[in-house]
N, C-alpha and C positions, 0 to 999 in steps of 0.2 A: 215189593208191596203190600200192604199192612189192609185188612178188613175189619172193620167192626162189626161183629156180631150181637144183637141185642135178645134176649127170649128169657121173658118175663124177669124174673130179678138176677138172671146171669146176663153176665158180664164177660166175653172171653174175646180172643184177637187170636186170629188163623191170619199166622203172618207167611208169604212166600217169597224164599230169599232165593235172589236169580244170579250165582258167583259165575261172572265173566273175567275175561284175560284183563280186560282193563281195570275191574276192582282188586283181583288180585296183586298190579303193578302197583296200585295205589298203596298197598297194604305194603307192600314191601319197600317202597319209598318209604313211609311213617317210620318201619321199624328200621332200617338203617341208618335214618337220622336221628331215633332215638339212641340209638349204638354210638352214633358219631357225640354224641353231648355227652354220655356218660363216658365215652372211652378218649374224650380229649384229641387236639389239632394232631399231633405226632404219631399217633396210630394211626388215624386217618388218612394221614398221607402216606405213609408206607400202606397202607391197601391201597390207595387210591395208584401208587404208581406202580403197586401187582396188577389191578386192572389193567391200566395201560400195556405193561407187559402181556398180558393176556392175551388183549388186542390183535398185540404187534406179532406175539410169538406163536401164538397157540395154531395158526394153520401151518407156520412151517413148522414145530413138532409132532401137528397131524398128520403129516407128512411120512414124519421118518417110524413115527407107529407105525403106517399104514406099510412103510418095508420093513417095518422088523416083524412084525404080523403077517403078513400076507405076501410078502415078496412081490412078485409077479401074477400072483391068482388073485387081484385085487377084484371081488365082484361087483362093486359097484353099487347104488341104491341111495337113497337118502338119507333112509335110519341108522345106515353104516356110516356115512360122513358125518351125520350129527353124533355120531358115537363118537368115531374117533376125536373132531372137533371137542367134545366135552370131556374126552380122556385128557389130552392137551392140557385143555384150560383149567381143570382142577389142579394139574401136576403145576403148572407156571403159577397158576393165584393160591394155593394151596401153601408151595416151597417159599413161594415171596413173604407171602400174609406169616407165614409162621419166623422167617429171618428176624419182618419188621418186630412180630411179639419178644423175642429176644434182646434187638435193641432196646425196647422203649422199656423193660423189663432191667436191662443193664444202666440204662439212664434214671430209672428211679420214678417214673411217671408213675404213680399210685393216683387212683383217681379222687383220694382223700386229699391230695396235694393238687389239686388242680385249681387254676383259677374258673371265674365265670365264662371271661374272655376266652380261656382256653376251652372251657366244653363250648360256649357256643360257638367258636371255630370249628372243632371240630362236626357240629351239627350240620353246619351248612358244607365244612367238606367230606361229611358224610350223604347228604341228599345229593351233592353232586356227582358222587361214587353209585347212588342209586339210580339217577338216571345213566348213567355208564354201564351198569348189571341190568337191567330191564330193560336197555336195547341189546346187549347181548345175549339175554333170555329168547326178549321176541324174534328177534333176527335166525336163533337157533330153532323156533317154532316153524318159522316159513320153509326150513327143510322136511319137517314130517309134516306139514299140514295135509297133506292129499291123505297118507296112512291115517291122519286122527281123525280126517272128515271122513272116511270110510267106516271108519269104527263104531266112531259116534255121527252117524245121518240126520239124526233127531237135532245137533248144534244142542246139547244139554251144556258144552265145553263155552257156546256163544263166541266161538272164533268168529265166524260168518260176520258178525256186528261188531267187532271189535274195532275200536278206535286207534288204538295204536296198531295192531297189526296192520292195519290199512297205512297205514303210517310209514313204517319201517319195508312193508313192500314197496314202494315209489321211491325210496330212499337206502337201498341195501347194499350199505357201504359194509360192511362185513361179509355180506357173501362177494361182492365183487374184489374185496382182497383177500378172501380166505380159497374160492373156488375160483378162478379166474378163467380159468377151462370150461368149464359148467356154466357160469356168467356171459361167455362169448357165444358157447355154444346155443344160449337160448337169446345172445343179438339176433346172431344171422340165421334163425331158423324162423323169424319173425321177419326178413325181407325176404317181398317178393323174391319167385324162385331164376327170374329171369333177371334180376339184378344184383342178387345173388351168384350167382354164376360169373356174372361181367367183373362184380370186384375181386370174385376169388382166383378168376383167371389169370390176372393181371401176381400172381404172388407166389411164389415157388410155394410156400405150406400151404397157402388156398388150393392151387392146383394139384396138389398129394390129397388134400381133403376131397378134392370133387372125383379123385379116381379111386376113393376109398363107396365100397359097393356097399358096406355098413350108411356113410354120411349121404349116400344118394337114395337108400331107403326112407332117411327121416327126413328127406325136401320133401319126398311123394309122402305123407304119412301125415293124413289129416288131422287127429290127434295131437303127435307130438309139435306140427304149427300151429294149433290151436294154444296148447299150452304155451308155446311160446311166447304167442301174439299175446294173451294174455296177459303174459309175464310170471306166469306159476312153476315158478322154478321146482317146486315139491314134486308135484303132477311130469312134469318133464323128468326127471333124474328115476323117475319109477319106470319110465316106458321101458318095457327090454332091449330095444335095440341103441337105445340113449347107455343104459349099463354094461352092454356088450363094448359100445363106441370108448366108454371111459374106463373100462379096462383094461386097456391097451396104452400104456406107458407113451409109446412117441405119438399116438393120435392125439392125447392127453397137450403134449409139448408145439405140434402141430397148431392146435385149437387157442393155444396162447400168442403164439406169434402167428397164425394168422389176423387175415385187415378185418 
């Protein structure tokens, strides 16, 4: 918002700029579309493939990293989950993009030899890629939203009024795919206790969950149930009992297979 201030012969502008997540995402889209125009279609196709592979394979590689780094001592928590996914995503996207760069160099697709059609196609693919990148970035912010809001109580980052964050929160495809155990725990705790017990008792994995004292505590915990009912996956993952529950590999497997 800009305010014009007049004082005698002096004129100046006092500008107040509020950077929000949505504005940053628009800037990312513009930059990636511009890169697409100047690098051409072939380069952008390889990077779009890299992005798709990141979406598909990053959760798998993140689990491998967790096994290598933490073994059976996984402490849980939203920030560490986000860190493992970020490490896996950067590894895959960076590796595939590097291979794509070498491929385009071998095919001699220098920018001065590109036609206008190639540049326009590159810009279009770059825009499509930017949508995917923004979705992945905003999805990852959902995991650390609770710690960020605690660190920024006055909401200088404007996360609470972000249209994109609200949209991704209602369509958490990345989280459902990358962390099915956490996503299913969120669904289970949002169900009223009497209905939840009846559903779980009909399934072997569900009965094992019901016999777990940690899960029983979560069923009776108003904070955990409120986070689940609000769909706040970040707040739920920061709950100490949830971290203990997810630190157990066998419990995570039961959560994935429970009804």
